[in-house]
Structures are given as structure tokens and as C-alpha cells.
N, C-alpha and C positions, 0 to 999 in steps of 0.2 A: 625692536622698533616696528612701528606700524605706519603704513601710508595708504591713504585713499587717493588714487591716481585717476584723473580724468583727461581724456583726449579733448582738447579745446581748439576752437578757431580764434578765440580771444578770451582773456581773463584779466581781472584787475582786483586790487585790494586797496580799500580806502580807510584811512584813520583820521578822525576828527575833520571830516569833509575834504581831505586832501588825498589824492591818489599817491600811494607810496610805492606801488609796484604794479606793472602792467606788461602783458605780452600780447603780441599778435601772432596767431597760429599760422600753420599748424604747430601745436606744441602740447605741453603737458602742464596741468595744474596738480600739485601734489600737496595734500594736507599731511603733515608729519607729526606723529605722536611718539612720545618716549615713555618707557616704563623703567622700573627701578634697576633692572640688571642690564640695561643697554650700555654699550661701550663705544669708544671711537672706532673700533674695528667694525662694529655693526653699522655705524654711520657711513663708513667707507663702502661697505657692501651694499647698503641701500642706495647710495649715490650711483654706484656702478650699475645697479639694477635699473634705476630710473633712466639713466643715460642710454642704456642698451635695450630697454623694453620696446619690443617690436609691435606697437599698437597704432602707429601712424599709418597713413594710406600706403597700400601695397606692402604691408608688413614691414615697414621701415621704422627705424628708431630715431630718437633725437640726435644720436651720434651720426646716423646716416645723413640726416638732412640739416645738421647744425640748427635744429629747432630749439626754441626757447622753453624754459621751464619757469613756472611761478611756484615757489616753495613757501608754504605757510605753516607755522607751528599750530598744533591743534591738540591740546591735552585731552579734549573730550573723546578722542578716539579710544582712550582707555577707560571710558565710563562703563559702568555695569548697571543695567536696568533690569536684571532678571528678577529681582525681588521688589515688590512694591511699585510705587509710582515715582519715586525720587532716585535718580541714579547716584551711585557712589563713585568717587574718583580715586579710591585708594590705590589702584594699579597705575595711575599716572604719576610719573616722576615729578618731584617739586621743581620749580623754576630754576634754582641754582644747578640742578643736575641736568635738566632738559635743555635749557638754552644753549649751553656749549655744544651739545650733541646735535641739535638742529643746525647750529652754525657750522658744525663739522660736515654735515651733509652738503650744505651750500658751498663751503670751501672746497670740498672734494669734487663737486660738480664743476666748479670753476677751474679747478686744476685739470679736469678732463676737457677743458675748452668750451664748456657749456655757457650759454648766455642765461643767467639766472636772475630773476627778480624775486623779492621777498616781501613779506608782511613785516609787522613790528611785533616782536615777542611780547606776549602778555597784554597787548592792547586789545581794545574792543574794535574788531575789524569788520568791515563790510566787504564781502567777496562777491564779485560779479563774474559770470563766465557764460560762454556758449559751449555746451558740451557737444562735441562733434561725434555723431554716431547714433545714439550716445554710447560711449565706451567709458566704463568706470570699473576699476579693479581695486581690490584690497591686496596690498603687498606687505608681507611680514618677513622680517629678517631676524 
């Protein structure tokens, strides 16, 4: 699993003109991509990493501050643009594999007492955020 994580002061995701998820920071916005060999165990580990990642002010984590997270599925994180001008998506897991694993990350975060908002899997989403810092990390499990 791969995630691009940004420290935010606010973030939201809109589908068909309607806000479906939003957080007020400090918090984290995490784009989550799934590849073919990912498992529920990797989803659990990613959730724990996101919850404990010490990138908020004063090296604190979401778990320290009970800060919110916005989790959005993002198959393009496994795009490969090394050849030519058109990326390939062969490393991205198909929807029936990826969707339950993204949901597992969300469910595990909620089991850890996190306040989690989400996008809509497979939808055309518009994401807005204010990157605080800016701090952006790539996390791979």
C-alpha cells in the first residue's frame, strides 16, 4: 500500500457538487493507493502508521491530538510514467480488490478512535486542501 500524506489545516472532497467529506485541522489528508499484493494486514499497518505519524505541530501525531483524517482512494499512486507520455496503471489493484482494502484502512483508523472522513471510491472527486507547512510524505507499507 502506498499513501501520500499531507499535514493540513483544512481539507474537503466534493463529488457531483456535494461535499462528501471534510476536516478542519490540524489533521492529515491521506491519498491511499492499493497494489495487487496488498492485504488486510498491510491496511492495518498503514492505518496505525497514519494515526501515529508525528508530523503535526511539535512533533505530535493525530493520536496525540485526536486530530482528524481525510482518507481518499487514489489508484493513480501506482501509475508508472517512466516510458512515453501515457502512464500505465498495471500496478494498481482493480476496484474489487482495492475498495475493501481502502475501507479496511478507514475502519482500522476508526477502531483506533480516529475521526475519519472519506471520499467516494471510484468517483470523480474534487479535493481541496490547505497544506500546512507544507508537509507532504510518501508512506509505503
